C-alpha positions as CSV (number, residue, x, y, z in Angstrom):
1,M,-27.9,-72.5,-50.3
2,S,-24.0,-73.8,-50.1
3,S,-21.0,-71.1,-51.3
4,E,-20.1,-74.0,-53.6
5,Q,-23.7,-74.0,-55.2
6,I,-23.9,-70.3,-55.5
7,N,-19.9,-70.0,-57.7
8,P,-20.1,-73.3,-59.0
9,E,-16.3,-74.3,-60.6
10,V,-15.7,-73.3,-64.0
11,R,-13.1,-75.1,-66.2
12,Y,-11.5,-73.4,-69.5
13,T,-9.2,-75.9,-72.0
14,G,-6.4,-74.3,-74.0
15,I,-2.8,-74.9,-74.8
16,G,-0.2,-75.4,-71.8
17,V,2.4,-73.5,-72.7
18,S,5.0,-72.9,-70.4
19,P,4.9,-75.3,-66.8
20,G,3.7,-74.4,-63.4
21,I,0.5,-73.5,-61.4
22,A,-0.4,-70.3,-60.6
23,R,-3.2,-69.0,-58.4
24,G,-4.6,-65.5,-57.8
25,K,-6.7,-62.8,-59.0
26,I,-7.1,-62.1,-62.6
27,Y,-6.2,-58.9,-64.6
28,V,-8.2,-59.2,-68.0
29,V,-7.3,-56.8,-70.6
30,H,-9.8,-56.0,-73.3
31,D,-8.0,-55.5,-77.1
32,D,-9.2,-52.6,-78.2
33,F,-7.9,-50.4,-79.9
34,E,-7.1,-46.6,-78.8
35,D,-10.3,-44.4,-79.1
36,V,-8.9,-42.4,-81.7
37,V,-10.9,-39.0,-82.7
38,R,-11.4,-37.4,-86.1
39,Y,-11.5,-34.1,-87.0
40,R,-10.5,-31.8,-89.7
41,I,-7.4,-29.6,-90.2
42,Q,-5.8,-27.2,-92.5
43,A,-3.3,-27.7,-95.3
44,A,-1.5,-24.9,-93.3
45,D,-1.2,-27.5,-90.9
46,I,-0.1,-30.7,-92.9
47,T,3.8,-29.2,-91.6
48,G,3.0,-29.7,-87.9
49,E,0.9,-33.2,-88.3
50,I,3.9,-34.7,-90.5
51,G,6.6,-33.2,-87.9
52,R,4.3,-35.1,-85.0
53,F,3.9,-38.1,-86.8
54,E,7.7,-38.2,-87.7
55,T,8.4,-37.3,-83.4
56,A,5.6,-40.3,-82.5
57,L,8.2,-43.0,-85.4
58,I,11.2,-41.8,-83.4
59,Q,9.7,-42.1,-80.3
60,T,8.1,-45.7,-81.1
61,R,11.8,-46.9,-82.3
62,A,13.4,-45.7,-79.4
63,Q,11.1,-47.5,-76.9
64,I,11.1,-50.8,-79.0
65,L,15.2,-50.3,-78.8
66,E,14.8,-50.3,-75.5
67,M,12.1,-53.8,-74.9
68,Q,15.1,-55.4,-77.7
69,Q,17.9,-54.6,-75.4
70,Q,16.0,-55.6,-71.4
71,I,14.8,-58.8,-73.4
72,A,18.5,-59.6,-74.5
73,E,20.1,-58.8,-71.3
74,A,17.3,-60.6,-69.4
75,I,16.9,-63.1,-71.6
76,G,19.0,-63.7,-74.2
77,A,19.1,-62.1,-77.7
78,K,16.9,-64.9,-79.5
79,D,13.8,-63.8,-77.5
80,A,15.1,-60.3,-78.1
81,G,14.8,-60.8,-82.2
82,I,10.9,-60.8,-82.3
83,F,11.2,-56.8,-82.2
84,D,13.0,-57.1,-85.2
85,A,9.2,-57.4,-87.2
86,H,8.4,-54.6,-85.0
87,L,11.2,-52.0,-86.2
88,L,10.4,-53.0,-89.9
89,V,7.0,-51.6,-89.3
90,V,8.1,-48.5,-88.4
91,E,10.3,-48.1,-90.9
92,D,7.9,-49.3,-93.3
93,R,8.4,-46.7,-96.6
94,T,5.4,-47.8,-98.1
95,L,3.3,-47.4,-95.3
96,I,4.7,-44.1,-93.9
97,D,4.1,-42.9,-97.5
98,E,0.4,-44.0,-97.7
99,V,0.0,-42.2,-94.0
100,L,1.2,-38.5,-95.5
101,R,-1.0,-39.1,-99.0
102,K,-4.1,-39.6,-96.9
103,L,-2.9,-36.7,-94.4
104,K,-2.9,-34.7,-97.5
105,A,-5.7,-36.0,-99.3
106,D,-8.3,-36.1,-96.2
107,L,-7.1,-33.0,-94.2
108,C,-7.5,-34.6,-91.2
109,N,-5.3,-35.6,-88.0
110,V,-2.8,-37.9,-88.1
111,E,-3.4,-40.4,-86.1
112,F,-6.7,-41.1,-87.0
113,V,-5.4,-41.0,-90.6
114,F,-2.2,-43.5,-89.5
115,Q,-4.6,-46.0,-87.3
116,E,-6.6,-46.5,-90.1
117,V,-4.0,-46.9,-92.7
118,A,-2.1,-49.5,-90.5
119,T,-5.6,-51.5,-89.8
120,H,-6.3,-51.4,-93.1
121,Y,-3.0,-53.3,-94.0
122,A,-2.8,-55.2,-91.0
123,E,-6.4,-56.7,-91.9
124,T,-5.4,-57.7,-95.0
125,L,-2.5,-59.6,-94.0
126,S,-4.5,-61.3,-91.5
127,K,-6.6,-62.6,-94.1
128,I,-4.0,-64.5,-96.4
129,D,-3.3,-68.0,-96.0
130,D,0.3,-67.6,-94.8
131,P,1.4,-67.8,-91.4
132,Y,4.3,-65.6,-92.2
133,L,2.6,-62.4,-92.8
134,R,-0.5,-63.5,-90.4
135,E,2.2,-63.2,-88.0
136,R,3.8,-59.9,-89.6
137,A,-0.4,-58.3,-89.3
138,L,0.2,-58.8,-85.1
139,D,3.1,-57.1,-85.6
140,I,1.6,-53.9,-87.3
141,Q,-1.3,-54.2,-84.9
142,D,0.9,-54.1,-81.8
143,V,3.0,-51.0,-83.4
144,T,-0.3,-49.0,-84.4
145,R,-0.9,-49.2,-80.7
146,R,2.2,-47.8,-79.7
147,V,2.6,-45.1,-82.7
148,V,-1.3,-44.0,-81.8
149,R,-0.4,-43.8,-77.9
150,N,2.5,-41.6,-78.3
151,L,0.7,-39.3,-81.0
152,L,-1.7,-39.2,-78.6
153,G,0.6,-38.3,-75.5
154,K,-0.7,-41.1,-73.4
155,A,1.2,-43.4,-70.9
156,P,2.0,-47.1,-71.5
157,K,-0.9,-49.5,-70.8
158,A,-2.5,-49.5,-67.0
159,F,-1.9,-53.4,-66.8
160,L,2.0,-53.0,-67.6
161,A,2.2,-51.0,-64.4
162,L,0.5,-53.1,-61.7
163,T,1.9,-53.7,-58.3
164,E,0.0,-56.1,-57.1
165,Q,0.5,-60.1,-58.1
166,H,-2.0,-61.0,-60.6
167,I,-2.5,-63.6,-63.7
168,L,-2.7,-61.7,-67.0
169,V,-5.3,-62.1,-68.5
170,A,-5.5,-61.6,-72.6
171,H,-7.2,-61.9,-75.6
172,N,-3.6,-61.7,-77.2
173,I,-0.1,-60.4,-75.1
174,T,2.0,-58.8,-77.8
175,P,6.2,-59.2,-77.2
176,S,6.7,-55.8,-76.7
177,D,3.6,-56.4,-73.8
178,T,5.1,-58.8,-72.0
179,A,8.8,-57.2,-72.2
180,T,7.5,-54.5,-70.4
181,M,5.2,-55.8,-68.1
182,N,6.3,-56.2,-64.5
183,R,6.8,-59.7,-64.4
184,E,7.6,-60.0,-61.1
185,Q,3.8,-59.0,-60.2
186,V,2.5,-61.6,-63.0
187,L,2.1,-64.8,-61.5
188,G,0.8,-66.6,-65.1
189,L,-0.5,-65.4,-68.5
190,A,-3.9,-66.8,-70.6
191,T,-5.0,-65.5,-74.1
192,D,-7.5,-66.4,-76.1
193,L,-5.2,-66.2,-79.2
194,G,-1.7,-68.8,-79.6
195,S,-0.4,-71.9,-80.3
196,R,2.7,-73.9,-78.7
197,T,5.2,-71.8,-80.8
198,S,3.2,-68.2,-80.3
199,H,5.2,-65.1,-79.3
200,T,3.7,-65.5,-75.7
201,A,4.1,-68.9,-75.4
202,I,8.1,-68.3,-76.7
203,M,8.4,-65.8,-74.2
204,A,6.5,-67.2,-71.1
205,R,8.9,-70.0,-71.1
206,S,12.0,-67.6,-71.2
207,L,10.6,-65.9,-68.3
208,S,9.7,-69.3,-66.4
209,I,5.6,-67.8,-66.1
210,P,2.9,-70.7,-66.2
211,A,1.1,-69.9,-69.4
212,V,-2.3,-71.0,-71.1
213,V,-3.0,-70.1,-74.6
214,G,-5.8,-70.7,-77.2
215,L,-8.3,-70.1,-74.4
216,H,-10.8,-68.7,-77.4
217,H,-13.0,-66.1,-75.9
218,V,-12.4,-66.1,-72.4
219,T,-11.9,-62.3,-71.9
220,N,-15.6,-61.8,-72.6
221,K,-16.5,-64.6,-70.0
222,L,-13.9,-63.1,-67.0
223,E,-13.8,-59.8,-65.1
224,T,-11.0,-58.2,-63.7
225,G,-10.8,-59.7,-59.8
226,Q,-12.1,-62.8,-59.8
227,E,-10.2,-65.8,-58.2
228,V,-8.4,-68.8,-61.0
229,L,-6.1,-71.5,-60.4
230,L,-3.9,-71.8,-63.7
231,D,-2.3,-75.2,-64.8
232,G,0.1,-74.9,-67.0
233,Y,1.2,-77.9,-67.8
234,N,-2.3,-79.2,-68.4
235,G,-3.3,-76.4,-70.3
236,L,-6.8,-75.6,-67.4
237,L,-7.9,-72.2,-66.1
238,V,-10.4,-73.0,-63.5
239,L,-12.5,-70.3,-62.7
240,D,-13.4,-70.2,-58.7
241,P,-11.7,-73.5,-57.6
242,T,-13.2,-75.3,-55.1
243,P,-11.3,-76.8,-51.9
244,E,-11.4,-80.3,-53.6
245,T,-9.7,-78.6,-56.5
246,L,-7.0,-76.5,-54.5
247,W,-5.9,-79.6,-52.6
248,H,-5.4,-81.5,-55.9
249,Y,-3.4,-78.9,-57.2
250,G,-1.1,-78.5,-54.0
251,E,-0.4,-82.1,-54.1
252,L,0.4,-81.8,-58.0
253,K,2.9,-78.9,-56.9
254,H,4.7,-80.9,-54.1
255,R,4.9,-84.2,-56.4
256,K,6.6,-81.9,-58.9
257,E,9.2,-80.0,-56.2
258,L,9.9,-83.4,-55.3
259,V,10.8,-85.1,-58.8
260,T,12.4,-81.8,-59.4
261,E,14.9,-82.4,-56.4
262,Q,15.2,-85.9,-57.4
263,L,16.3,-85.3,-60.8
264,T,19.0,-83.3,-59.6
265,G,20.8,-86.3,-57.9
266,L,20.8,-87.0,-62.0
267,R,23.5,-85.2,-63.0
268,E,26.2,-87.3,-62.7
269,T,24.7,-90.7,-63.6
270,K,24.7,-92.0,-67.3
271,S,21.3,-92.3,-69.4
272,T,21.7,-96.0,-69.4
273,T,18.5,-98.0,-70.1
274,R,18.0,-101.0,-67.2
275,D,19.3,-103.4,-69.3
276,G,22.4,-101.5,-70.2
277,R,22.2,-99.7,-73.4
278,H,23.6,-96.3,-73.4
279,I,21.8,-93.2,-75.2
280,V,24.2,-90.3,-75.6
281,L,21.6,-87.5,-73.9
282,S,23.2,-84.0,-75.4
283,A,21.6,-80.9,-75.1
284,N,20.6,-78.0,-78.0
285,I,21.7,-74.6,-77.1
286,E,21.2,-71.3,-79.7
287,L,23.8,-68.8,-77.7
288,P,27.3,-69.6,-75.8
289,G,25.9,-68.2,-72.8
290,D,23.7,-71.3,-73.2
291,V,26.6,-73.6,-72.7
292,G,26.5,-73.2,-68.6
293,S,23.2,-74.8,-68.2
294,V,24.3,-78.0,-70.3
295,V,27.2,-78.8,-67.7
296,T,24.7,-77.8,-65.0
297,N,22.0,-80.4,-66.6
298,G,24.2,-83.2,-67.2
299,A,24.2,-83.4,-70.8
300,E,27.1,-85.3,-72.9
301,G,28.1,-82.5,-74.7
302,I,26.0,-80.2,-77.4
303,G,24.2,-82.3,-79.9
304,L,23.0,-79.1,-82.0
305,Y,24.4,-75.7,-82.0
306,R,21.8,-73.4,-83.8
307,T,24.7,-71.0,-85.1
308,E,22.7,-68.5,-87.3
309,F,21.6,-67.0,-84.0
310,L,25.0,-65.4,-83.6
311,Y,24.1,-63.4,-87.1
312,L,20.5,-61.7,-86.0
313,N,20.1,-58.9,-84.0
314,R,23.4,-57.2,-85.2
315,R,24.3,-55.0,-88.3
316,T,26.8,-56.5,-89.2
317,L,27.7,-60.4,-90.5
318,P,30.7,-62.0,-87.9
319,T,33.9,-62.2,-89.7
320,E,35.7,-66.1,-89.4
321,E,37.8,-64.4,-86.9
322,E,34.6,-63.8,-84.4
323,Q,33.3,-67.1,-84.9
324,F,36.2,-69.5,-84.7
325,E,37.0,-67.7,-81.2
326,T,32.9,-68.2,-80.4
327,Y,33.1,-71.8,-81.3
328,R,36.5,-72.6,-79.6
329,T,35.3,-70.8,-76.3
330,V,32.0,-73.3,-76.2
331,A,34.0,-76.8,-77.3
332,E,36.7,-75.8,-74.8
333,H,33.1,-75.8,-71.9
334,V,32.3,-79.0,-72.9
335,S,35.3,-80.7,-73.8
336,P,36.3,-83.9,-73.2
337,H,32.3,-84.1,-74.7
338,P,31.4,-83.5,-78.4
339,L,30.1,-79.8,-79.5
340,I,28.0,-80.4,-83.0
341,I,27.6,-77.3,-85.0
342,R,24.8,-76.7,-87.7
343,T,26.0,-74.5,-90.3
344,F,23.9,-71.3,-90.7
345,D,20.2,-72.3,-90.9
346,L,19.4,-68.5,-92.4
347,G,16.3,-68.3,-94.0
348,G,12.9,-68.7,-93.6
349,D,12.1,-66.7,-90.7
350,K,15.9,-66.1,-89.6
351,I,16.7,-63.2,-91.6
352,A,20.3,-61.7,-90.8
353,T,19.8,-57.8,-90.2
354,G,23.6,-57.8,-92.2
355,M,22.7,-59.7,-95.3
356,N,20.1,-59.0,-98.4
357,A,17.2,-61.2,-98.1
358,E,14.4,-60.8,-101.0
359,D,11.0,-61.2,-99.9
360,E,10.1,-65.2,-100.7
361,L,5.9,-66.4,-101.2
362,N,7.1,-69.3,-98.6
363,P,10.4,-68.4,-96.8
364,F,9.9,-71.8,-95.4
365,M,10.2,-74.1,-98.1
366,G,12.5,-71.3,-100.2
367,L,15.8,-70.2,-99.9
368,R,17.5,-71.4,-96.5
369,A,19.9,-73.6,-94.8
370,I,21.8,-75.3,-96.6
371,R,20.5,-73.7,-100.1
372,F,21.6,-70.6,-98.6
373,C,24.6,-71.3,-98.0
374,L,25.6,-72.9,-101.6
375,E,24.2,-69.6,-103.1
376,N,26.2,-67.3,-101.0
377,L,29.7,-68.9,-101.0
378,H,31.5,-66.2,-99.1
379,I,29.7,-66.5,-95.9
380,F,29.5,-70.3,-95.8
381,K,33.3,-70.8,-96.4
382,A,33.8,-68.0,-93.5
383,Q,31.7,-70.2,-90.9
384,L,33.2,-73.3,-92.2
385,R,36.7,-72.3,-91.9
386,A,36.0,-71.5,-88.7
387,I,34.4,-74.4,-87.2
388,L,37.5,-76.3,-88.9
389,R,39.7,-74.1,-87.1
390,A,37.6,-74.7,-83.6
391,S,37.7,-78.6,-84.3
392,A,41.8,-78.9,-84.2
393,A,40.4,-79.5,-80.4
394,E,39.2,-82.5,-81.4
395,N,35.4,-82.2,-80.1
396,V,34.2,-80.7,-82.9
397,K,31.4,-82.1,-84.9
398,I,30.2,-80.1,-88.5
399,M,26.5,-80.9,-89.8
400,F,24.5,-79.5,-92.7
401,P,21.0,-79.0,-92.0
402,M,18.1,-79.1,-94.8
403,I,19.8,-81.7,-96.5
404,S,17.5,-83.1,-99.9
405,G,19.6,-85.2,-101.7
406,V,22.7,-86.6,-102.5
407,D,24.1,-83.7,-105.2
408,E,23.1,-81.3,-102.5
409,L,25.5,-83.1,-99.7
410,R,28.3,-83.7,-102.1
411,R,28.6,-80.0,-103.1
412,A,28.6,-78.8,-99.4
413,L,31.3,-81.7,-98.5
414,A,32.8,-80.0,-101.8
415,V,32.9,-76.6,-100.2
416,L,34.2,-78.4,-96.5
417,E,37.4,-79.9,-98.7
418,D,38.1,-76.6,-100.4
419,C,38.1,-75.3,-97.2
420,K,40.4,-77.8,-95.7
421,A,42.9,-77.0,-98.6
422,E,42.7,-73.9,-98.3
423,L,43.7,-73.9,-94.2
424,Q,46.3,-76.5,-95.2
425,R,47.8,-73.4,-97.3
426,E,47.5,-71.1,-94.8
427,G,49.5,-73.3,-92.1
428,L,46.2,-73.2,-89.8
429,P,45.9,-75.8,-88.0
430,F,42.6,-77.7,-88.0
431,G,41.1,-80.8,-86.8
432,S,42.1,-83.8,-89.6
433,G,39.1,-86.1,-88.5
434,T,36.4,-83.8,-88.0
435,E,32.8,-85.4,-88.0
436,V,30.8,-84.6,-90.7
437,G,26.6,-85.1,-90.2
438,A,23.6,-84.6,-92.1
439,M,20.2,-83.1,-90.6
440,I,17.2,-85.1,-91.7
441,E,14.3,-82.8,-91.6
442,I,13.5,-83.1,-95.6
443,P,11.3,-86.2,-96.7
444,S,13.1,-86.8,-99.3
445,A,16.8,-87.4,-97.4
446,A,14.7,-90.1,-95.3
447,L,13.6,-91.5,-98.4
448,C,16.9,-91.4,-99.6
449,A,18.9,-92.2,-96.2
450,H,20.4,-95.6,-97.3
451,A,22.6,-93.5,-100.0
452,L,23.1,-90.6,-97.5
453,A,24.6,-92.3,-95.0
454,R,27.6,-93.3,-97.3
455,E,28.4,-89.8,-97.6
456,V,28.7,-89.0,-93.7
457,D,29.8,-89.9,-90.4
458,F,26.1,-89.3,-88.8
459,F,23.0,-88.4,-89.2
460,S,20.6,-86.4,-86.8
461,I,16.6,-85.9,-87.4
462,G,15.0,-82.7,-87.0
463,T,11.8,-83.7,-86.2
464,N,10.3,-80.4,-85.8
465,D,10.6,-79.6,-89.9
466,L,10.5,-83.4,-91.0
467,I,7.1,-84.2,-89.1
468,Q,5.9,-80.3,-90.7
469,Y,6.9,-81.2,-94.5
470,A,5.5,-84.8,-94.1
471,L,2.1,-83.7,-93.0
472,A,1.8,-80.4,-95.0
473,V,1.0,-78.8,-91.7
474,D,2.3,-75.4,-90.7
475,R,3.0,-76.0,-86.6
476,V,2.6,-72.3,-85.9
477,N,-0.3,-72.2,-87.6
478,E,-3.1,-72.1,-85.0
479,R,-6.3,-73.7,-87.1
480,I,-4.4,-76.6,-88.2
481,A,-1.9,-77.1,-85.2
482,H,-4.1,-80.0,-84.3
483,L,-2.9,-82.1,-87.6
484,Y,0.7,-81.6,-86.5
485,E,1.0,-85.5,-84.8
486,P,4.8,-86.6,-84.2
487,T,3.1,-90.0,-83.9
488,H,1.5,-90.1,-87.6
489,P,2.4,-93.1,-89.2
490,A,4.1,-92.1,-91.9
491,V,6.1,-90.1,-89.7
492,L,6.9,-93.1,-88.0
493,Q,7.6,-94.8,-90.8
494,L,10.3,-92.0,-91.8
495,L,11.8,-92.3,-88.6
496,K,12.4,-95.8,-89.3
497,M,13.8,-95.5,-92.8
498,V,16.3,-93.1,-91.5
499,S,17.5,-95.6,-88.0
500,D,17.9,-98.4,-91.1
501,G,19.6,-96.4,-93.2
502,A,22.1,-95.3,-91.0
503,H,22.9,-98.5,-88.9
504,A,23.0,-100.8,-92.2
505,H,25.8,-97.8,-93.1
506,D,27.8,-98.5,-89.5
507,I,27.0,-94.7,-88.8
508,W,24.8,-93.1,-85.7
509,V,21.8,-90.9,-85.6
510,G,20.1,-88.8,-83.5
511,V,17.0,-87.1,-83.0
512,C,17.2,-83.2,-81.9
513,G,13.8,-82.1,-83.1
514,E,11.3,-81.5,-79.7
515,M,10.3,-85.3,-80.2
516,A,13.6,-86.0,-78.7
517,G,12.2,-83.9,-75.4
518,D,8.9,-85.3,-75.2
519,L,8.5,-88.0,-72.5
520,N,5.9,-89.9,-73.9
521,M,7.6,-90.6,-77.4
522,V,11.5,-91.8,-75.2
523,P,10.1,-95.2,-75.6
524,L,9.2,-95.2,-79.5
525,L,12.7,-93.5,-80.1
526,I,14.5,-95.9,-77.9
527,G,12.5,-99.0,-80.0
528,L,13.8,-97.4,-83.4
529,G,17.1,-97.8,-82.3
530,L,18.0,-94.1,-82.2
531,D,21.9,-94.0,-80.9
532,E,21.7,-90.2,-79.3
533,F,18.6,-87.7,-78.1
534,S,19.5,-84.2,-78.1
535,V,17.0,-81.7,-76.0
536,S,16.6,-78.5,-74.1
537,A,18.9,-78.3,-71.3
538,S,16.3,-78.3,-68.7
539,L,14.7,-81.9,-70.1
540,V,18.2,-83.4,-69.7
541,P,17.2,-84.6,-66.4
542,R,13.8,-85.8,-67.2
543,V,14.9,-87.4,-70.4
544,K,17.9,-89.1,-68.6
545,R,15.2,-90.3,-65.7
546,A,13.0,-92.0,-68.3
547,V,15.4,-94.0,-70.6
548,Q,16.9,-95.3,-67.0
549,S,13.2,-96.5,-66.3
550,L,12.7,-98.6,-69.9
551,S,14.8,-101.6,-71.5
552,V,15.3,-102.2,-74.9
553,P,13.3,-105.2,-76.3
554,E,9.9,-103.7,-74.2
555,C,10.7,-100.1,-75.8
556,K,11.3,-102.3,-79.9
557,K,8.1,-104.5,-78.8
558,L,6.0,-101.1,-78.7
559,V,7.4,-100.0,-82.3
560,E,6.4,-103.5,-83.7
561,E,2.9,-103.0,-82.0
562,A,2.8,-99.1,-83.0
563,L,3.6,-100.1,-86.9
564,E,0.6,-102.1,-87.1
565,L,-1.6,-99.3,-85.9
566,E,-3.3,-96.9,-88.1
567,T,-4.3,-93.4,-86.7
568,P,-1.7,-90.8,-84.7
569,A,-4.2,-91.5,-81.8
570,D,-4.0,-94.9,-81.0
571,I,0.2,-95.0,-81.2
572,L,0.1,-92.1,-79.3
573,A,-2.1,-94.0,-76.9
574,L,0.2,-97.1,-76.6
575,C,3.3,-94.6,-75.8
576,G,1.6,-93.1,-73.4
577,Q,0.6,-96.1,-71.7
578,M,4.5,-97.2,-71.5
579,A,5.5,-93.9,-70.4
580,Q,3.0,-94.0,-68.0
581,R,4.1,-97.3,-66.3
582,N,7.4,-96.6,-66.3
583,Y,8.0,-92.9,-64.8
584,G,4.2,-91.9,-64.4
585,D,5.1,-88.8,-61.4
586,L,6.9,-87.1,-64.5
587,L,4.2,-86.6,-66.6
588,G,1.9,-83.7,-66.3
């Protein structure tokens, strides 16, 4: 009997969320709570138990802050912000008071009481049909384990200190696990749970570790020490890969390296189609430190600067002067190319520490973005004044997020005019001809694009929110993630409305959502007449190569055919066929 018959190759399919190929032995982590024994205490022992509990909370808070600092230094403050929710758990008075009440009522050890109370909280939240609260349940579970380990005086989890290279397989890898593991030894990550926007996915991409999530019950089927191959491009975990599979992936890895080498040479070239139409190719950034990658990857400026990250992970709000210096520095780095600054998109999942924000039942459709700014004019005006002052460099543009209609846009423009008048009275220089744009990310804005186009200089389509609002699909919810379909016929119609509305009034229109960086979507977006794509800086060379491989007539014909189709799958297949014909080597 051959070895292949003894150990036949087994493939597990999930979601590829961080590209790359990894091969090696696995270390399987089982998602169990610490084994906490319950024992009785005397009333006289309560004070000592409370002291132990307070010490453990302080210790846990210090550990979280240390992890936050490590992540901020290694890969940026935006990823460190994941731990803000963890800090809220150890400071949650409702949870702490309930532990103290039960401690006195039940007269048993505090680690048992705490785990019981925290587990009940997490289970209650996990059953609520709201993705924001379900994420909070995972945060509570993560922090609960850490507090209990500190109460028991146990060392960190064993896999965090592994000194041999491995592929980590777990039910769910928490942000604190990712932050504290020995990243040099982790070849890849695979989890039962997760979606493209889960914490594991975000951190894996930031750390450039190949990752596959959504493998369901794979932790129950695998054992530590087994040999696997992990494909982060296509979302595969292969147990006992055959020689043929290893050869195939060796070839794939070699091809990917060649493509990467070729793409490096595109930095100084323009993103112009075969028949001569230039598509402006910009980059999205979140932090001033990201600006170096914009230049390195050959982008034509910054199409989306997400300024709300200036607000997160700090105790005080940034002053006008701080913001002015930041914007001015970024504008100088990308000059003469443009810098499009999106005003604060605070609210939803992005709450700044220095501001008072009330809980909302549905924060993603609540007081956020332009709505928040118009309700907090002191914050809004400080930012607008800072942007206007930075626009004296003449390459700065302003963009308002989450515009729903003409009245809202006019209110924002009126505040901008007030700021200009104030700066003029104070004798502070600013760009007199600063262009102003609107983000189109709500279906109502797409439907009245013709009216909005009369008020601004450009549109930028935020496809992430436009798709989820149009289809009523929360893209973070893994149970319905399959319904989040960029090629849905309704989405295609909305994109066409926005493009037609913009061009009817002689303004340009770009797209800054994830759809712009999807190589299968590039022919569709060109065919719809979009003038600018703004993508993650690392994707710029690939999108540029795709643009250079296409012609406008063939892309327009694609759109005509797509508008006749009735299902997202048919439209996606049509787009994929054109992408494969023209730049198949770039695709997974």
